[in-house]
MARMAR-456006 format. One line per 10 residues: number of its first residue (from 1); for each residue y, x, z of C-alpha. Coordinates in nm, 2 decimals. Each point is the difference from the previous one (the first is absolute). Example, Ala and Ser with C-alpha at 12.3 -4.5 7.8 and 13.67 -1.06 7.14 Angstrom:
residues 2
1) -0.45 1.23 0.78  0.34 0.14 -0.07 $
END
This chain:
residues 605
1) -4.79 -4.10 0.17  -0.34 -0.09 -0.14  -0.22 0.31 0.09  -0.27 -0.12 -0.24  0.19 0.16 -0.27  -0.07 0.34 0.14  -0.37 0.02 -0.10  -0.23 -0.22 -0.21  -0.26 -0.01 0.28  0.25 -0.19 0.22 $
11) 0.00 -0.29 -0.24  -0.36 -0.07 0.09  -0.05 -0.29 0.24  -0.21 0.08 0.31  -0.19 -0.33 -0.03  -0.17 0.05 -0.34  -0.08 0.36 0.10  -0.19 -0.13 0.31  -0.18 -0.26 -0.21  -0.10 0.27 -0.25 $
21) -0.14 0.22 0.28  -0.21 -0.28 0.14  -0.15 -0.08 -0.33  -0.01 -0.37 0.08  0.25 -0.29 0.01  0.19 0.16 -0.28  0.22 -0.31 -0.03  0.11 -0.21 0.29  0.22 -0.29 -0.11  0.12 -0.07 0.35 $
31) 0.11 0.37 0.06  0.13 0.03 -0.35  0.27 -0.26 0.08  0.15 0.20 0.30  0.30 0.22 -0.08  -0.01 0.31 0.21  0.28 0.26 0.04  -0.09 0.35 -0.12  -0.12 0.18 0.31  0.13 0.33 -0.14 $
41) 0.35 -0.13 0.03  -0.06 -0.15 0.35  -0.13 0.34 0.11  0.29 0.19 -0.15  0.20 0.18 0.27  0.30 -0.22 -0.06  -0.19 -0.31 0.11  -0.30 0.11 0.19  -0.02 -0.08 0.37  -0.36 0.11 0.05 $
51) -0.15 -0.16 0.31  0.34 -0.17 0.07  -0.08 -0.26 -0.26  -0.08 -0.32 0.18  -0.32 -0.19 -0.06  0.19 -0.27 -0.19  0.17 0.27 -0.22  -0.33 0.16 -0.07  -0.15 -0.33 -0.11  0.29 -0.11 -0.21 $
61) 0.04 0.34 -0.17  -0.37 0.03 -0.07  -0.05 0.32 0.20  -0.21 -0.15 0.28  -0.31 0.21 0.06  0.16 0.31 -0.16  0.09 0.13 0.35  -0.14 -0.06 0.36  0.08 -0.33 0.16  0.22 0.16 0.27 $
71) 0.37 -0.08 -0.02  0.24 0.27 0.12  0.37 -0.03 0.08  0.24 0.26 -0.15  0.02 0.15 0.35  -0.37 0.05 0.00  0.02 0.17 -0.33  0.28 0.22 0.13  -0.22 0.12 0.28  -0.28 0.07 -0.24 $
81) 0.23 0.19 -0.23  0.14 0.20 0.30  -0.36 0.09 0.11  -0.09 0.11 -0.35  0.33 0.20 -0.04  -0.05 0.19 0.32  -0.36 0.07 -0.08  0.09 0.21 -0.30  -0.03 0.38 0.06  0.32 0.11 -0.17 $
91) 0.35 -0.12 -0.11  -0.09 0.01 -0.37  -0.31 -0.21 0.07  0.22 -0.25 0.19  0.23 -0.01 -0.30  -0.30 -0.07 -0.22  -0.13 -0.28 0.23  0.34 -0.17 0.00  0.02 0.03 -0.38  -0.33 -0.19 -0.01 $
101) 0.14 -0.27 0.23  0.30 -0.03 -0.23  -0.23 -0.06 -0.29  -0.20 -0.26 0.18  0.24 -0.17 0.24  0.36 0.06 -0.09  0.17 -0.22 0.27  -0.22 0.15 0.28  0.08 0.35 -0.13  0.38 -0.05 0.03 $
111) -0.02 -0.17 0.33  -0.22 0.28 0.14  0.26 0.26 -0.11  0.29 -0.20 0.14  -0.16 -0.06 0.34  -0.13 0.36 0.04  0.29 0.18 -0.17  0.02 0.29 0.24  -0.37 0.08 -0.04  -0.02 -0.08 -0.37 $
121) 0.33 0.14 -0.14  -0.12 0.36 0.01  -0.31 -0.12 -0.21  0.17 -0.20 -0.27  0.31 0.21 -0.01  0.09 0.36 0.11  -0.18 0.22 0.09  -0.34 -0.13 -0.14  0.16 -0.11 -0.32  0.04 0.37 -0.08 $
131) -0.38 0.03 0.01  -0.03 -0.32 -0.21  0.23 0.15 -0.27  -0.19 0.33 0.00  -0.34 -0.18 -0.04  0.12 -0.29 -0.21  -0.23 0.06 -0.30  -0.30 0.04 0.23  0.06 -0.33 0.17  0.12 -0.21 -0.29 $
141) -0.19 -0.33 -0.02  0.18 -0.29 -0.16  0.33 -0.11 -0.15  0.26 -0.09 0.25  0.30 0.17 -0.17  0.15 0.06 -0.35  -0.02 0.34 -0.16  0.24 0.07 -0.29  -0.06 0.33 -0.17  0.22 0.19 -0.24 $
151) -0.24 -0.11 -0.27  0.10 -0.36 0.06  0.35 0.07 -0.11  0.11 -0.29 -0.22  -0.25 -0.24 0.16  0.11 -0.03 0.37  0.07 -0.37 -0.04  -0.35 -0.06 -0.12  -0.14 0.18 0.30  0.21 -0.21 0.24 $
161) -0.14 -0.32 -0.15  -0.34 0.12 0.10  0.10 0.00 0.37  -0.24 -0.20 0.23  0.26 -0.23 0.16  0.29 -0.21 -0.13  0.34 -0.02 0.17  0.06 0.37 0.07  0.32 0.04 0.20  -0.02 0.37 0.12 $
171) -0.13 0.32 -0.16  -0.06 0.33 0.17  -0.01 0.27 -0.27  -0.07 0.37 0.03  -0.06 0.28 -0.25  -0.16 0.23 0.26  0.25 0.27 -0.05  0.04 0.09 0.37  -0.23 -0.17 0.24  0.07 0.05 0.37 $
181) -0.04 0.37 0.06  -0.28 0.03 -0.25  0.21 0.05 -0.32  -0.10 -0.12 -0.34  -0.30 -0.23 0.04  0.01 -0.17 -0.35  -0.19 -0.34 -0.02  -0.15 0.05 0.35  0.35 -0.10 0.13  -0.11 -0.36 -0.05 $
191) -0.12 0.01 0.35  0.36 0.02 0.12  0.11 -0.30 -0.20  -0.29 -0.20 0.14  0.08 0.11 0.35  0.36 -0.12 -0.04  -0.11 -0.34 -0.14  -0.24 -0.04 0.30  0.29 0.03 0.24  0.22 -0.24 -0.21 $
201) -0.25 -0.27 0.10  -0.12 0.12 0.34  0.35 0.07 0.14  0.24 -0.18 -0.24  -0.21 -0.31 -0.04  0.03 0.00 -0.38  -0.29 -0.18 -0.18  -0.24 0.27 -0.15  -0.03 -0.20 -0.32  0.37 0.07 -0.08 $
211) -0.04 0.38 0.03  -0.10 0.25 -0.27  -0.06 0.37 0.07  0.05 0.22 -0.31  -0.06 0.36 -0.09  0.17 0.16 -0.30  -0.26 0.25 -0.10  0.19 0.27 -0.19  -0.25 0.28 0.07  0.02 0.26 0.27 $
221) 0.07 0.37 0.05  -0.24 0.02 0.29  -0.27 0.23 -0.14  -0.26 -0.10 0.27  0.03 -0.36 -0.12  -0.03 0.09 -0.37  -0.32 0.19 0.08  -0.14 -0.27 0.23  -0.28 -0.19 -0.18  0.08 -0.31 0.21 $
231) 0.37 -0.01 -0.08  0.09 -0.34 -0.13  0.32 0.07 -0.18  0.11 0.15 -0.34  -0.11 0.36 -0.02  0.32 0.13 -0.16  0.29 0.20 0.14  0.27 -0.22 0.15  0.22 -0.15 -0.28  0.37 0.07 0.05 $
241) 0.32 -0.05 -0.18  0.09 -0.29 -0.24  -0.35 -0.13 -0.05  -0.05 -0.04 0.38  0.34 -0.16 0.05  -0.07 -0.24 -0.29  -0.32 -0.11 0.17  0.19 -0.08 0.32  0.26 -0.19 -0.20  -0.27 -0.20 -0.17 $
251) -0.16 -0.07 0.33  0.32 -0.13 0.15  0.07 -0.23 -0.30  -0.35 -0.13 -0.01  0.00 -0.08 0.37  0.30 -0.23 -0.03  -0.12 -0.16 -0.32  -0.33 -0.08 0.16  0.11 -0.09 0.35  0.37 -0.08 -0.01 $
261) 0.32 0.18 0.07  -0.04 -0.04 0.38  -0.33 0.18 0.02  0.03 0.27 0.27  -0.09 0.35 -0.12  -0.08 0.26 0.26  0.00 0.37 -0.11  -0.24 0.21 0.20  -0.08 0.38 0.00  0.18 0.11 -0.31 $
271) 0.11 0.36 -0.01  0.35 0.04 0.15  0.19 0.06 -0.32  -0.17 -0.30 -0.17  0.04 -0.22 0.31  0.38 0.07 0.01  0.04 -0.04 -0.37  -0.18 -0.34 -0.02  0.18 -0.13 0.31  0.33 0.09 -0.16 $
281) -0.10 -0.16 -0.33  -0.15 -0.32 0.12  0.15 -0.09 0.34  0.26 -0.24 -0.13  -0.20 -0.12 -0.30  -0.32 -0.12 0.17  -0.10 -0.12 0.35  -0.15 0.34 0.08  -0.04 0.24 0.30  -0.12 0.35 0.07 $
291) -0.18 0.02 0.33  0.00 0.39 0.01  0.38 0.00 -0.03  0.14 -0.33 0.12  -0.29 -0.11 0.24  -0.01 0.34 0.16  0.38 0.01 0.01  0.02 -0.33 0.18  -0.27 0.10 0.25  0.17 0.33 0.07 $
301) 0.34 -0.15 0.05  -0.14 -0.25 0.25  -0.14 0.29 0.20  0.34 0.18 -0.01  0.18 -0.32 0.12  -0.25 -0.01 0.29  0.06 0.37 0.07  0.37 -0.08 0.02  -0.08 -0.29 0.25  -0.20 0.23 0.22 $
311) 0.21 0.31 0.00  0.35 -0.15 -0.03  0.09 0.26 -0.26  0.16 -0.17 -0.31  -0.17 0.06 -0.33  0.32 0.14 -0.15  0.00 0.27 0.27  -0.37 0.08 -0.04  -0.13 0.30 -0.19  -0.30 -0.07 -0.22 $
321) -0.24 0.25 -0.16  -0.24 -0.13 -0.26  -0.29 0.24 -0.08  -0.11 -0.11 -0.35  0.22 -0.12 -0.28  -0.23 -0.25 -0.16  0.02 -0.38 -0.04  -0.06 -0.07 0.37  0.26 0.24 0.13  0.26 -0.10 -0.26 $
331) -0.07 -0.37 0.06  0.07 0.04 0.37  0.30 0.23 -0.04  0.16 -0.23 -0.26  -0.06 -0.31 0.22  0.16 0.19 0.29  0.31 0.07 -0.22  0.02 -0.36 -0.10  -0.01 -0.11 0.37  0.28 0.24 0.10 $
341) 0.21 -0.12 -0.29  -0.05 -0.36 0.11  0.14 0.11 0.34  0.32 0.12 -0.17  -0.09 0.37 -0.01  0.12 0.18 -0.32  -0.26 0.14 -0.24  0.10 0.36 0.09  -0.04 -0.07 0.37  -0.32 -0.19 -0.05 $
351) -0.18 0.28 -0.18  0.15 0.28 0.21  -0.27 0.01 0.27  -0.30 -0.06 -0.23  -0.19 0.31 -0.11  -0.30 0.03 -0.23  -0.26 0.27 -0.03  -0.25 0.05 -0.28  -0.26 0.27 -0.06  0.28 0.26 -0.07 $
361) 0.18 -0.08 0.33  0.33 -0.18 0.08  0.16 -0.16 -0.30  0.34 0.17 -0.05  0.24 0.03 -0.29  -0.19 0.32 -0.09  -0.34 -0.16 -0.01  -0.13 0.04 -0.36  -0.26 -0.27 0.00  0.17 -0.28 0.20 $
371) -0.12 -0.34 -0.14  0.28 -0.19 -0.18  -0.03 -0.30 0.24  0.04 0.23 0.31  0.31 0.18 -0.11  0.22 -0.24 0.20  -0.14 0.17 0.31  0.04 0.37 -0.10  0.22 0.20 0.23  0.25 0.28 -0.06 $
381) -0.18 0.25 0.22  -0.23 0.30 -0.01  -0.36 -0.08 -0.09  -0.25 -0.01 0.28  -0.37 -0.02 -0.08  -0.16 0.00 0.35  -0.02 -0.33 0.17  0.03 0.15 0.35  0.32 0.18 -0.11  0.14 -0.33 -0.14 $
391) -0.07 -0.17 0.34  0.17 0.28 0.19  0.30 -0.01 -0.23  0.06 -0.37 -0.04  -0.15 -0.13 0.33  -0.10 -0.34 -0.15  -0.10 -0.28 0.24  -0.21 -0.17 -0.27  -0.27 0.18 -0.19  -0.18 -0.18 -0.28 $
401) -0.31 0.14 -0.18  -0.11 -0.13 -0.34  -0.17 0.30 -0.14  -0.38 -0.07 -0.01  -0.05 0.34 0.18  -0.21 -0.05 0.31  0.11 0.19 0.32  0.34 0.10 -0.14  0.17 -0.11 0.33  -0.17 0.26 0.22 $
411) 0.05 0.08 0.36  0.31 0.21 -0.05  0.17 -0.27 -0.22  -0.07 -0.27 0.26  0.11 0.21 0.29  0.32 0.09 -0.18  0.08 -0.37 -0.05  -0.07 -0.07 0.37  0.22 0.30 0.10  0.30 -0.12 -0.19 $
421) -0.02 -0.37 0.09  -0.10 -0.22 0.30  -0.16 -0.27 -0.23  -0.08 0.16 -0.33  -0.13 -0.22 -0.28  -0.29 0.13 -0.21  -0.15 -0.19 -0.29  -0.33 0.13 -0.16  -0.02 -0.24 -0.28  -0.26 0.16 -0.24 $
431) -0.34 -0.17 -0.06  -0.29 0.01 0.04  -0.04 0.14 0.36  -0.10 0.35 -0.11  0.33 0.03 -0.19  0.21 -0.11 0.30  0.26 0.27 0.09  -0.11 -0.03 0.36  -0.22 -0.21 0.22  0.13 -0.24 0.27 $
441) -0.16 0.22 0.27  0.17 0.31 -0.13  0.34 -0.18 -0.01  -0.02 -0.14 0.35  -0.16 0.31 0.15  0.25 0.26 -0.14  0.31 -0.22 0.09  -0.12 -0.08 0.35  -0.04 -0.37 -0.10  0.37 -0.03 -0.08 $
451) -0.04 -0.04 -0.38  0.07 -0.32 -0.19  -0.29 0.01 -0.24  -0.10 -0.18 -0.31  -0.29 0.07 -0.24  -0.12 -0.12 -0.33  -0.36 0.00 0.12  -0.13 -0.16 0.32  -0.06 0.22 0.31  -0.15 -0.10 0.33 $
461) 0.20 -0.01 0.32  0.08 0.33 0.17  -0.02 0.07 0.38  0.21 0.28 0.14  0.00 0.06 0.38  -0.14 -0.34 0.06  0.26 -0.18 -0.22  -0.12 -0.19 -0.30  0.21 0.01 -0.33  -0.07 -0.24 -0.29 $
471) 0.10 0.15 -0.33  0.19 -0.22 -0.24  -0.13 -0.03 -0.35  0.27 0.01 -0.27  -0.21 -0.21 -0.23  0.14 -0.18 -0.30  -0.23 -0.29 0.07  0.28 -0.11 0.24  0.23 -0.04 -0.30  -0.15 -0.05 -0.34 $
481) -0.21 -0.32 0.07  0.32 -0.17 0.13  0.20 0.13 -0.30  -0.26 -0.15 -0.24  -0.01 -0.32 0.20  0.37 -0.05 -0.03  0.03 0.11 -0.37  -0.28 -0.23 -0.11  0.09 -0.30 0.22  0.37 0.01 -0.10 $
491) -0.08 0.09 -0.36  0.25 0.30 0.02  0.18 0.09 -0.32  0.02 0.37 0.11  0.01 0.20 0.32  0.32 0.20 0.05  0.00 0.28 0.25  0.18 -0.22 0.26  -0.31 -0.21 0.05  -0.18 0.30 0.16 $
501) 0.27 0.04 0.26  -0.08 -0.36 0.10  -0.37 0.10 0.02  0.08 0.31 0.22  0.21 -0.19 0.25  -0.26 -0.28 0.03  -0.28 0.25 0.06  0.21 0.17 0.26  0.07 -0.33 0.17  -0.37 -0.07 0.02 $
511) -0.04 0.31 0.23  0.03 -0.13 0.35  0.21 0.15 0.27  -0.32 0.07 0.20  -0.13 0.20 -0.30  0.33 0.19 -0.03  0.00 0.08 0.37  -0.35 0.16 -0.05  0.13 0.21 -0.29  -0.17 -0.21 -0.27 $
521) 0.20 -0.04 -0.32  -0.20 -0.27 -0.18  -0.17 -0.33 0.08  -0.37 0.03 0.08  -0.23 -0.02 -0.31  -0.18 -0.30 0.16  0.32 -0.19 -0.05  0.04 0.10 -0.37  -0.07 -0.35 -0.13  0.27 -0.15 0.22 $
531) 0.24 0.28 -0.10  -0.07 -0.06 -0.37  0.08 -0.37 0.04  0.33 0.08 0.18  0.10 0.25 -0.26  -0.09 -0.24 -0.27  0.21 -0.28 0.14  0.30 0.22 0.07  -0.01 0.15 -0.35  -0.06 -0.34 -0.17 $
541) 0.30 -0.13 0.19  0.21 0.29 -0.14  -0.13 -0.07 -0.35  0.10 -0.36 0.02  0.34 0.07 0.16  0.09 0.27 -0.26  -0.09 -0.18 -0.32  -0.30 0.22 -0.06  -0.25 -0.29 -0.02  -0.11 -0.20 -0.30 $
551) -0.06 -0.30 0.22  0.27 -0.27 0.01  0.10 -0.17 0.22  -0.05 0.23 0.30  -0.25 -0.13 0.25  0.15 -0.15 0.32  -0.24 0.18 0.22  -0.11 0.33 -0.15  -0.25 0.08 0.27  -0.19 -0.33 -0.07 $
561) 0.03 0.06 -0.37  -0.16 0.35 0.03  -0.27 -0.14 0.24  -0.11 -0.26 -0.25  -0.08 0.27 -0.25  -0.25 0.19 0.22  -0.37 0.04 -0.06  -0.23 -0.19 0.23  -0.23 0.21 0.21  -0.21 -0.30 0.10 $
571) -0.28 -0.17 -0.19  0.10 -0.34 -0.15  -0.22 -0.28 -0.13  -0.19 0.12 -0.31  -0.03 -0.36 -0.14  0.26 -0.18 -0.21  0.18 -0.27 0.19  -0.13 -0.35 -0.02  0.17 -0.33 0.07  -0.07 -0.37 0.00 $
581) 0.09 -0.23 -0.29  0.03 -0.38 0.04  -0.29 -0.20 -0.14  0.08 -0.10 -0.36  -0.04 -0.36 -0.12  -0.31 -0.05 -0.22  0.05 0.06 -0.37  0.04 -0.33 -0.18  -0.26 -0.07 -0.27  0.09 0.09 -0.35 $
591) 0.14 -0.29 -0.21  -0.23 -0.10 -0.28  0.10 -0.18 -0.32  -0.16 -0.35 -0.04  -0.26 -0.02 -0.27  0.11 -0.16 -0.33  -0.23 -0.26 -0.16  -0.12 0.14 -0.33  0.09 -0.33 -0.17  0.36 0.02 0.13 $
601) 0.03 0.36 -0.11  -0.12 -0.09 -0.35  0.26 -0.28 -0.01  0.28 0.25 0.09  -0.10 0.24 -0.26 $
END
C-alpha cells in the first residue's frame, strides 16, 4: 500500500524540504535526477529493520545518515528489546512498550513474542489483556483494526475497502458482549481481537498482513463505560434483535465479497446466546469458528483425554460437573459428548454422567431458567443449589469451573474432591486471574498435591513439602492458532464439529509421557508454536482427506505445504533482486533516404 495517501504532508519530498530550510542551492540538477524511495514507507513497521539495515541498504534506499552508523543483527535487537521490556515497571507498561515495537518493527515484534512466549503471553494475552480492555480508550493511539458501528449498517463493504492491507485471509470479530470475566465491554473488546491476531502470527506463523481484527460496535449496557469520557465506542444501549442480527449478516456477506469465500472468520467474546445462534447459523455456510465454544471445547477435551491416560478411568465411566452454563462450559461438554459418541457410546449414555450448574444450582428437569442449549444435560432429580452438596451427592472426579467468580472453589470444595478421589481433576478456567475459581496453590495445597489441575490464567509453580508442582495452563492459544493455520492454508470450505476432535487428540499427543507422569495435562507454553504447527498440519491433513478443502489437487506432502505458507521471523534483503544481462550489440545507425536532385524531382513531377 502507498502510505503517502494517508496524509498530504507525506507527499512532500524530504530533499526539497531540506533545500528550503537551508535557503541556498534551491535547485541541484545532479540531485534532482536521483529517484529516492519514500522514507516514510521504508520506516513503516512492515518494512523497517532499524539498525539492522546494512550500510548498502541504507545507501541504496536513501536513508543513510538518518540513523547511527552502527549495524545490529536481529539477535542484538532482540536483546535490546528484552532489556527495554524488563525495565518497564508494570505489565500494562510492558504491553504499551510492545505495542510501540509492533508499530516500528513488526517482524522483530513477532519474533520477540515467539521466542519469549512464556514471559510475554501473560502480557499480550490473559491476564493483562483484561487491563488493556478496561483501559482501551485511555491508551488508544492509532488505527490497527477495523471498527464497524451500528451506524455503518448498509455500508460495511465500504469500510472493508478502507482496510490498510490487501489479501486478508482471516478475520477475528467481536461485539464485546461478554469479555473474559469482565462482561459487556463494548468497543473496548477490540483489545481481545488484537490479542488473538498477535498469536495467529507469533504462534501460528500466519503473515500479519493477511489478518484483520474487527469490532462490531453495537453499543453497550455497561453504564460505567457509557459514563466514561474516554470511552471510544457508540454511547448507546446495546442494540439487540433483528437490527443487530442484520448487521452481523451484512458483515458476513461483505467479508466474503471483499476477501473471498475461503476467508476464515473467528467469532470471539459474543454473549453465549448470540455465540451459539451464529455458530448454528453460519457453521456450514462459511469458513467460521467460535473460539469460546469450539476452541475451548477442543482444549478441554484434550485435557480430559490426558486425565484418562493418567488415571486409567475411561471417559464414559467418569462423572463430570461443570459449574457455569455459558459458552465455555457448553463447548467443552458438547465436545465431550461428541468424543464419546465417536467411541460408540449411545447419546443417552454419553450425556448420563455430565452435570451442569448455573447460578440457580444443578440443572434438572425442574430448573425454570435452564438455557435452551443446555437442556440436553438436565437430569430428572431433585434440584440442588449448593456446590458442596452436589459434590457429596454425585462424587465427580472432574470439576470444571467457567463462572467468572473468583474463589468459588474454596478449601471445602477442593478437600471434598480429594476425599472422594485419589487423583481428582480440577479446572479453574475463568479469566483474568482475579476471576479464577481457585489458584494453583490452593488446588495443590488442599488436595495434598494429588490434583490434576488446569487453569485459564497462568500460575507460578507450587512447592509442597519440598516437592515442586508445575500448573498446566488450559489456554486456547494451544489450539486456535493451529486451527487458523490449517483453515487458511487448506482454504477450508467450512469446519464441521469433527475437525475439533482431530485438534483435541493432536493436542493431547503433544503432551509428553514425562509431563503426564508429573501430572501435567498440557504441553508447556514455551512449546506453543511447535504445538500450533503440529495441530495445523494434522488438521490440514484431515481437511484434504475429507474433501473440506478448496485446493485441488491435494498436496503430496501436507507438512511441507503448510511450512511454505509460514511467516518469516528473520530479516530478508530489503533491496529488489538484481541480475546480470548480456551485453547488447550496438544499435545500428538509422537508415537515411538519399537526397533527390531538385532537377530530377522536377522532371518526375
